[in-house]
C-alpha positions as CSV (number, residue, x, y, z in Angstrom):
1,M,97.3,64.4,71.5
2,G,96.7,66.8,68.7
3,H,99.2,68.0,66.2
4,H,100.3,71.6,66.7
5,E,101.1,73.8,63.7
6,H,104.5,75.4,64.1
7,P,105.6,78.3,61.9
8,S,108.6,78.1,59.7
9,D,112.1,78.2,61.1
10,E,112.7,81.7,59.6
11,L,109.6,83.1,61.4
12,M,110.7,81.4,64.7
13,I,114.2,82.9,64.4
14,K,112.6,86.4,63.9
15,Q,110.4,85.8,67.0
16,Y,113.5,84.6,69.0
17,I,115.4,87.8,68.1
18,K,112.3,89.9,69.0
19,V,112.0,88.3,72.4
20,F,115.8,88.5,73.0
21,T,115.6,92.3,72.2
22,W,112.7,92.7,74.6
23,L,114.4,90.7,77.3
24,F,117.5,93.0,76.9
25,I,115.3,96.1,77.1
26,F,113.5,94.8,80.2
27,T,116.8,93.9,81.9
28,A,118.0,97.5,81.3
29,L,114.7,98.8,82.8
30,T,115.2,96.5,85.8
31,V,118.6,98.0,86.4
32,L,117.2,101.5,86.1
33,A,114.3,100.6,88.4
34,A,116.8,99.4,91.0
35,M,118.7,102.7,91.0
36,D,118.0,105.3,93.6
37,W,115.8,107.6,91.5
38,V,112.9,108.0,93.9
39,P,113.1,111.1,96.1
40,K,113.9,110.4,99.8
41,S,110.8,112.4,100.8
42,W,108.6,109.5,99.4
43,G,109.7,107.3,102.3
44,E,108.5,103.7,102.1
45,I,106.5,104.3,99.0
46,G,109.8,104.6,97.1
47,G,110.9,101.2,98.1
48,T,107.5,99.8,97.3
49,L,107.7,101.4,93.9
50,H,111.1,99.8,93.2
51,I,109.8,96.3,94.2
52,T,106.5,96.8,92.2
53,I,108.3,97.8,89.0
54,G,110.8,95.0,89.4
55,L,108.1,92.4,89.9
56,I,106.1,93.7,86.9
57,I,109.2,93.5,84.7
58,A,110.1,90.0,86.0
59,F,106.6,88.8,85.3
60,A,106.7,90.1,81.7
61,K,110.1,88.5,81.1
62,A,109.0,85.2,82.5
63,A,105.8,85.2,80.4
64,M,107.8,85.9,77.2
65,V,110.3,83.1,77.9
66,I,107.5,80.6,78.7
67,Y,105.3,81.7,75.8
68,I,108.0,81.6,73.1
69,F,111.0,79.6,74.1
70,M,108.9,76.9,75.8
71,H,106.5,76.9,72.8
72,I,103.4,77.4,75.0
73,K,102.2,79.7,72.2
74,F,101.4,76.6,70.2
75,D,99.6,74.6,72.9
76,N,96.1,74.4,74.0
77,K,94.6,77.6,75.6
78,F,93.5,75.6,78.6
79,L,97.1,74.4,79.2
80,R,98.3,78.1,79.0
81,A,95.9,78.9,81.9
82,F,97.4,76.2,84.0
83,I,100.8,77.8,83.5
84,F,100.1,81.5,83.6
85,V,97.5,81.7,86.4
86,P,99.9,80.1,89.0
87,I,102.7,82.3,87.9
88,F,100.5,85.4,88.2
89,L,99.3,84.2,91.7
90,F,103.0,83.7,92.7
91,C,103.8,87.3,91.6
92,V,100.8,88.6,93.6
93,L,101.8,86.7,96.7
94,T,105.4,87.7,96.4
95,F,104.3,91.4,96.0
96,A,102.0,91.0,99.0
97,L,104.6,89.4,101.3
98,N,107.4,91.8,100.3
99,V,105.5,95.1,100.1
100,L,102.4,94.7,102.3
101,G,104.0,92.4,104.9
102,P,105.5,93.3,108.2
């Protein structure tokens, strides 16, 4: 196995704070997306929009946690593909089953 270069602790703490801030912002956006802000006249499209926005935010949050906190950022790009491609496919399938399903 190859040696991975890790940045200094000071730089990592700054990244952790940045990711924490974004996770907080995305959590607030998730709460806002779950609120009843879509006009009733939109019908099923409104529910679909809530789910779609929620899934996009959840995917972004998961990607940040995996990338920074699990230190995937410092691993091989090939390994990253084995992690992020299945997560993306899971999100696509979840969207398809919840939104496009029966």
